[in-house]
C-alpha positions as a printed Julia matrix, in Angstrom:
120×3 Matrix{Float64}:
 -67.82  -71.27  60.28
 -65.45  -68.43  59.53
 -61.95  -68.3   58.13
 -58.98  -67.3   60.26
 -56.75  -64.29  59.48
 -53.95  -66.77  58.71
 -56.12  -68.6   56.16
 -57.18  -65.3   54.59
 -53.55  -64.17  54.29
 -52.48  -67.5   52.8
 -55.21  -67.26  50.15
 -54.32  -63.61  49.39
 -50.67  -64.49  48.75
 -51.41  -67.61  46.68
 -50.32  -67.21  43.05
 -53.21  -67.53  40.6
 -50.96  -69.29  38.05
 -50.27  -72.06  40.59
 -53.99  -72.78  41.03
 -55.13  -72.3   37.42
 -53.75  -75.68  36.17
 -55.81  -77.4   38.88
 -58.94  -75.65  37.6
 -58.13  -76.84  34.07
 -57.51  -80.42  35.22
 -60.7   -80.47  37.26
 -62.95  -79.33  34.42
 -61.26  -81.36  31.67
 -61.47  -84.52  33.78
 -65.25  -84.04  33.7
 -65.31  -83.46  29.91
 -65.7   -79.69  30.14
 -63.51  -77.32  28.11
 -60.98  -74.6   28.81
 -63.25  -72.28  26.82
 -66.07  -72.96  29.29
 -63.68  -72.39  32.2
 -62.6   -69.07  30.71
 -66.22  -68.07  30.15
 -66.96  -68.67  33.83
 -63.84  -66.75  34.92
 -64.7   -63.88  32.58
 -68.27  -63.75  33.92
 -67.0   -63.43  37.49
 -64.0   -61.13  36.93
 -64.41  -59.41  33.58
 -61.03  -60.76  32.38
 -60.87  -61.91  28.77
 -58.48  -64.64  27.54
 -55.67  -62.18  26.81
 -55.88  -60.53  30.25
 -56.09  -63.91  31.94
 -52.97  -65.15  30.16
 -51.1   -61.98  31.09
 -51.89  -62.52  34.77
 -50.82  -66.15  34.54
 -47.55  -65.12  32.89
 -46.92  -62.43  35.51
 -47.63  -64.88  38.34
 -49.84  -62.46  40.23
 -51.39  -63.28  43.59
 -55.11  -63.72  44.17
 -54.97  -60.4   46.03
 -53.81  -58.6   42.86
 -56.03  -60.75  40.64
 -59.2   -59.65  42.42
 -57.97  -56.08  42.97
 -57.86  -55.76  39.15
 -61.14  -57.62  38.59
 -64.52  -56.08  37.98
 -66.7   -58.46  39.97
 -69.96  -59.38  38.28
 -72.96  -57.61  39.81
 -74.63  -61.01  40.33
 -71.66  -62.62  42.11
 -73.53  -62.3   45.42
 -75.93  -64.94  44.06
 -73.18  -67.58  44.32
 -74.09  -69.64  47.35
 -73.36  -73.04  48.76
 -70.47  -74.86  50.35
 -66.9   -75.05  49.11
 -63.95  -76.36  51.12
 -66.23  -76.73  54.14
 -67.34  -73.1   54.18
 -70.64  -71.51  53.18
 -69.49  -69.08  50.5
 -72.06  -66.44  51.35
 -71.0   -66.48  55.03
 -67.3   -65.79  54.49
 -66.61  -62.36  55.98
 -63.26  -61.56  54.36
 -64.12  -60.05  50.92
 -61.04  -61.41  49.14
 -61.43  -64.91  50.53
 -65.13  -64.84  49.56
 -64.2   -63.85  45.97
 -61.64  -66.64  45.68
 -64.25  -69.1   46.98
 -66.76  -67.7   44.46
 -64.31  -68.71  41.73
 -63.75  -72.12  43.33
 -67.51  -72.65  43.53
 -68.05  -71.74  39.87
 -65.26  -74.1   38.76
 -66.78  -76.82  40.95
 -70.23  -76.31  39.41
 -68.73  -76.46  35.91
 -66.91  -79.7   36.74
 -70.1   -81.2   38.17
 -71.86  -80.72  34.84
 -74.07  -77.78  35.68
 -75.27  -75.87  32.62
 -73.34  -72.68  31.81
 -76.58  -70.64  31.85
 -77.21  -71.69  35.46
 -73.59  -71.12  36.51
 -73.61  -67.56  35.14
 -76.65  -66.58  37.23
 -78.01  -63.99  34.83
């Protein structure tokens, strides 16, 4: 199953700051912390808390978010299904990166240990 160009464009133009509160709600609802969420985001993107807050404040798109990110060398190890798609099978690089982030947040919310999530 592959994404359509329309879906890819919609994801690219989505503002990170509009999705971030949903990540927070999802992990806190499952008794995980914002610190753990930030650790997962930093592992994937290289962004520390200060950089993350700046991007939230500037309301950047996912396209800009991942253009500025330094993707973890082990990100390719993120596999599985998210939103009905096999992450590793998504052809569009930006959409795959956004789904990597979604998958990591999902794993955190499901109680997976940080060490396993970080795939080191």
